[in-house]
C-alpha positions in Angstrom: -43.6 36.9 87.9 -44.5 39.4 85.3 -48.0 38.1 85.5 -48.0 38.8 89.4 -46.2 42.1 89.5 -48.6 43.5 86.8 -52.2 42.9 89.2 -50.2 44.3 92.0 -49.2 47.4 89.5 -53.2 47.8 88.3 -54.1 47.1 91.9 -52.7 49.8 93.6 -53.8 53.5 94.1 -50.7 54.9 93.1 -48.2 53.9 91.1 -45.7 52.2 92.2 -42.5 50.0 91.3 -43.5 46.0 91.1 -39.6 43.9 91.7 -37.1 46.5 90.6 -34.7 44.5 91.5 -34.8 40.4 90.6 -35.6 38.5 94.1 -34.3 35.5 95.4 -36.3 32.1 94.8 -36.2 29.1 96.3 -37.8 26.9 94.0 -39.0 23.3 95.0 -37.8 20.2 94.3 -39.1 18.3 91.2 -41.8 16.1 91.8 -39.6 13.5 90.1 -36.3 13.8 92.0 -34.6 11.1 94.1 -35.4 11.1 97.5 -31.4 10.4 97.9 -30.1 13.8 98.7 -27.3 15.1 101.2 -28.1 16.2 105.2 -27.2 19.5 103.8 -30.0 20.8 100.9 -32.0 19.0 103.2 -31.5 21.3 106.1 -31.9 24.0 103.7 -34.9 23.3 102.3 -36.3 23.5 106.2 -35.1 26.6 106.8 -36.3 28.3 103.4 -40.0 27.0 103.2 -42.6 29.0 104.7 -44.3 26.9 107.9 -47.5 26.8 108.6 -47.3 26.3 112.2 -46.1 29.5 112.9 -47.6 32.1 110.4 -50.8 32.1 108.9 -51.3 31.3 105.4 -51.3 34.6 103.0 -53.5 35.3 100.0 -51.7 34.5 97.0 -51.6 35.9 93.7 -51.2 33.0 91.3 -49.5 34.4 88.0 -49.7 31.4 84.8 -48.9 30.9 81.1 -50.6 27.7 80.3 -51.6 25.7 77.5 -49.1 26.1 75.0 -45.4 26.4 75.0 -43.1 26.9 78.5 -46.2 26.4 80.2 -45.3 28.0 84.0 -46.2 29.2 87.3 -45.4 32.5 89.8 -47.0 32.7 93.1 -46.6 35.9 95.3 -48.1 37.0 98.5 -51.0 39.0 97.7 -50.4 41.5 100.3 -46.6 42.5 99.4 -45.9 41.3 96.3 -43.1 39.1 97.6 -42.5 36.2 95.1 -43.2 32.7 97.3 -42.6 30.5 94.7 -42.4 30.5 91.2 -41.3 27.4 88.7 -41.8 26.2 85.1 -43.8 22.7 84.2 -41.0 21.2 82.2 -38.8 21.0 85.6 -41.8 18.6 86.5 -42.4 16.9 83.4 -38.5 16.7 82.4 -39.4 17.9 78.8 -37.6 21.3 77.8 -39.9 23.6 77.4 -43.1 21.4 78.2 -46.7 23.1 77.7 -49.7 22.0 79.1 -52.2 23.1 81.7 -51.2 24.0 85.1 -52.6 21.6 87.2 -49.5 20.0 88.2 -47.7 23.2 89.1 -50.3 24.6 91.2 -50.6 21.5 93.6 -46.7 21.7 94.1 -47.1 25.4 94.8 -50.0 24.8 97.2 -47.5 21.4 98.9 -45.1 23.9 99.1 -46.6 26.8 101.0 -48.8 24.6 102.9 -51.5 26.4 101.3 -55.2 25.4 99.7 -57.0 26.1 96.6 -58.9 28.5 98.8 -56.0 30.8 100.0 -55.3 32.1 96.5 -57.5 35.6 96.0 -55.9 36.0 92.2 -55.4 34.3 88.9 -54.1 36.2 86.4 -53.1 34.3 83.1 -51.8 34.7 79.9 -51.5 32.2 76.2 -50.6 33.3 72.9 -52.9 31.2 70.8 -56.3 32.3 72.3 -57.4 33.5 74.8 -58.0 31.5 77.9 -60.5 32.8 80.5 -63.4 32.2 77.2 -62.0 28.9 76.9 -62.5 28.5 80.4 -65.9 29.4 81.2 -67.3 26.6 79.3 -66.6 24.0 81.2 -68.6 21.3 79.7 -66.2 21.9 76.2 -63.2 21.6 78.1 -64.5 18.5 79.2 -64.9 17.2 76.3 -61.6 18.2 74.7 -59.8 16.7 77.8 -62.1 13.6 76.7 -60.4 14.4 73.0 -57.1 14.7 74.5 -56.6 17.6 72.6 -55.2 21.2 73.4 -53.6 19.8 76.8 -57.6 20.5 78.0 -57.5 19.8 81.8 -60.9 19.9 83.6 -60.0 19.8 86.9 -60.4 22.2 89.3 -56.1 22.6 89.8 -55.8 23.8 86.5 -59.2 25.8 86.3 -59.5 26.9 89.4 -63.4 27.4 89.4 -64.0 28.7 93.4 -66.3 31.4 92.6 -64.0 33.2 94.8 -61.3 33.6 92.8 -60.7 36.5 90.9 -59.5 36.2 87.7 -58.0 38.0 85.1 -56.3 37.9 81.4 -53.3 39.8 80.4 -52.5 39.6 76.3 -49.6 38.0 75.0 -47.4 40.9 74.3 -48.3 43.3 77.0 -47.5 40.1 79.4 -44.0 40.5 77.3 -43.5 44.4 78.2 -43.9 44.1 81.7 -42.3 41.2 82.2 -39.2 43.3 81.2 -40.1 46.9 82.9 -40.7 45.0 86.2 -37.3 43.6 86.4 -35.9 46.9 84.7 -33.2 47.9 87.7 -34.2 52.0 86.5 -37.2 53.7 86.4 -37.3 54.8 82.9 -36.7 52.9 79.4 -37.7 51.6 76.3 -39.3 48.2 75.9 -39.3 46.3 72.7 -41.5 43.4 72.5 -40.8 41.4 69.1 -42.2 38.0 69.0 -44.3 36.2 66.0 -47.4 35.5 67.9 -49.9 36.6 70.0 -53.5 38.3 70.1 -54.5 39.8 67.4 -56.2 43.8 67.0 -59.7 42.3 66.4 -59.5 40.5 69.0 -58.0 42.6 71.5 -60.7 44.7 70.9 -63.0 42.4 71.2 -61.7 41.8 74.5 -62.2 45.4 75.6 -65.8 45.2 74.8 -67.2 42.1 75.5 -64.7 41.0 78.9 -63.5 44.4 79.7 -63.4 44.5 83.9 -61.2 40.4 83.0 -59.0 41.5 79.9 -56.1 43.7 79.9 -54.2 44.4 76.9 -52.1 46.8 74.9 -54.6 49.1 73.8 -55.9 50.6 77.2 -52.3 52.6 77.1 -52.6 53.8 74.0 -50.3 52.8 72.5 -49.7 54.2 68.8 -50.8 50.9 66.2 -48.7 50.0 63.0 -49.7 51.0 60.5 -51.9 53.4 61.5 -55.1 52.8 60.1 -55.3 49.8 61.7 -58.9 49.7 62.9 -60.3 50.8 59.2 -57.7 48.1 57.1 -59.0 45.4 59.7 -63.1 46.3 59.0 -62.6 45.7 55.0 -59.9 42.7 54.9 -60.4 39.2 55.5 -57.3 38.8 56.9 -56.5 39.6 60.9 -53.6 42.1 62.0 
């Protein structure tokens, strides 16, 4: 959700207040849920699920955290910003904080919305161990890792969203954390504190801005004060990353 709200914020010609109040979610039932259910819950599901027979499928923005812990997906209407679907992978795998690709989540999302990959306008991605888009640009590398069964690699179209018509944006990990708080705050101004043990290093963000600035959005673009203040000089002299 915070990734989709960030993209809507970045795409707007004027400042907006994305999701100032948490929206209501209608999460679909997991793929492994028992078929036995009450008639009341079935009727409720029928009333909440969008109908493709009466409306045209909207263009979609997909926000995803993938490959490491708590893999999840959020889908919003690209025009209105309304959240249409969000789900954690653990709800499908039944493993707490489960990690991996987002192929099953996307399949479930598109089935729920009666949509297809062609309805996806933009994908916003995040990961706290490594950059996502440079990895997925090299499909042969992903296929090789999938063959070895490492790094949760998945070369399927549902995971890579490899359609040329899909715009892709990657957001640095800590900036994603900051927007997750700012987008849900019930007030217009405030202080966001991110305390996390992992995320992109200074060197990774600088390289991303220089080599992939159209697709990569990070903390450094927003003029945040770095600690230590001489981090740029220290990076040049140190074998360790900051």
